[in-house]
C-alpha positions as CSV (number, residue, x, y, z in Angstrom):
1,X,98.6,81.2,107.8
2,X,97.3,82.1,111.3
3,X,94.0,83.2,112.8
4,X,93.2,85.3,115.8
5,X,91.6,82.9,117.9
6,X,92.4,79.0,119.1
7,X,89.6,77.2,116.6
8,X,90.9,74.4,114.7
9,X,91.0,74.9,110.7
10,X,88.4,73.5,108.8
11,X,88.6,73.0,104.6
12,X,85.3,72.6,103.4
13,X,84.8,71.0,99.5
14,X,81.3,71.8,97.1
15,X,80.0,71.9,93.6
16,X,77.3,73.9,91.9
17,X,74.9,73.5,94.9
18,X,76.8,75.3,97.1
19,X,79.8,74.5,99.9
20,X,78.8,71.0,101.7
21,X,79.2,71.1,105.8
22,X,78.2,67.9,106.1
23,X,79.0,63.8,105.3
24,X,82.7,64.5,105.9
25,X,84.6,61.2,106.8
26,X,87.6,61.6,108.7
27,X,89.8,62.4,111.7
28,X,92.3,64.9,112.6
29,X,95.2,64.9,115.2
30,X,97.9,66.8,116.9
31,X,101.1,65.3,118.6
32,X,103.3,67.9,120.8
33,X,106.7,67.8,122.6
34,X,106.2,65.4,125.7
35,X,104.1,62.7,123.9
36,X,100.6,65.3,123.7
37,X,98.3,63.5,121.9
38,X,94.8,65.2,120.4
39,X,92.7,63.9,118.0
40,X,88.9,64.4,117.2
41,X,86.8,63.3,114.2
42,X,85.0,65.9,112.3
43,X,81.9,65.2,110.1
44,X,81.4,69.6,109.0
45,X,84.9,69.5,107.1
46,X,88.3,68.3,106.6
47,X,89.8,68.8,109.9
48,X,94.0,70.2,110.5
49,X,94.4,68.9,113.6
50,X,92.5,67.9,117.2
51,X,92.7,70.6,118.9
52,X,93.8,73.5,117.1
53,X,96.7,76.2,118.4
54,X,97.3,79.2,120.3
55,X,95.8,82.3,118.9
56,X,98.6,83.9,116.4
57,X,100.1,80.4,116.2
58,X,101.0,80.5,112.4
59,X,101.1,76.8,110.8
60,X,103.1,76.2,108.0
61,X,102.7,72.8,105.5
62,X,100.3,71.5,102.5
63,X,96.6,70.1,102.0
64,X,95.6,67.4,99.4
65,X,92.8,67.0,97.9
66,X,92.3,63.9,95.0
67,X,89.6,62.6,93.2
68,X,89.6,59.6,94.3
69,X,86.6,58.5,92.1
70,X,86.0,60.2,89.4
71,X,82.3,58.8,89.1
72,X,80.7,59.6,92.3
73,X,82.8,62.8,92.8
74,X,84.7,61.4,95.4
75,X,87.2,63.1,97.3
76,X,89.9,62.4,99.9
77,X,92.1,65.0,101.8
78,X,95.1,64.8,103.4
79,X,97.0,67.7,105.3
80,X,100.6,67.6,107.1
81,X,101.3,70.8,109.0
82,X,103.3,72.1,111.9
83,X,103.2,75.4,114.4
84,X,106.0,77.7,114.1
85,X,105.8,78.8,117.8
86,X,105.1,75.5,119.8
87,X,106.5,71.8,119.1
88,X,103.5,70.3,117.6
89,X,102.9,68.7,113.8
90,X,99.0,68.1,113.4
91,X,97.7,65.3,110.4
92,X,94.4,64.7,108.9
93,X,92.9,62.7,106.3
94,X,89.4,62.3,105.5
95,X,86.7,61.4,102.5
96,X,83.7,63.3,100.9
97,X,81.7,62.8,98.1
98,X,79.7,65.3,96.0
99,X,76.9,65.3,94.2
100,X,78.3,67.2,91.1
101,X,82.3,68.3,90.1
102,X,84.1,69.9,92.6
103,X,84.2,74.0,91.5
104,X,84.9,75.7,94.9
105,X,87.1,75.3,98.3
106,X,86.4,76.9,101.6
107,X,89.1,77.1,104.1
108,X,87.3,78.5,107.5
109,X,88.0,77.4,111.2
110,X,85.5,75.0,113.4
111,X,83.6,77.7,115.0
112,X,83.4,79.9,111.9
113,X,84.6,83.4,113.9
114,X,87.9,82.9,113.9
115,X,89.6,85.1,111.5
116,X,93.1,84.6,109.8
117,X,95.0,87.6,111.0
118,X,98.5,86.8,109.2
119,X,100.3,84.6,105.9
120,X,99.3,83.3,103.0
121,X,97.9,80.2,100.9
122,X,98.7,79.3,97.7
123,X,95.7,77.3,95.7
124,X,97.4,74.9,92.9
125,X,94.9,73.3,90.7
126,X,96.3,70.2,88.6
């Protein structure tokens, strides 16, 4: 999937009260050729990279949301992706506790304005 901008991808989750936009714990980063490293903490969602790719960069990979503690509705997110036009990989992990059962997921960008312009996203619920 790709966007028309350079903002980092962000995964946000929510329950019947809506999408949660605060209280996320974790970090994400990118590792490029020539040992270029970029890391960022994100509290507004689960980050997927430390700085975003170039406009039109298509990402491939997987993001997994796992229920860590059912009684407290605590979720863990891990992501492992790469870009198709640069020698860069991106990883991220984080934790978020909801007030009720997870029933929604938002895939967006940190700036919230970049538009998805190519690719597909598949969601599998087990």
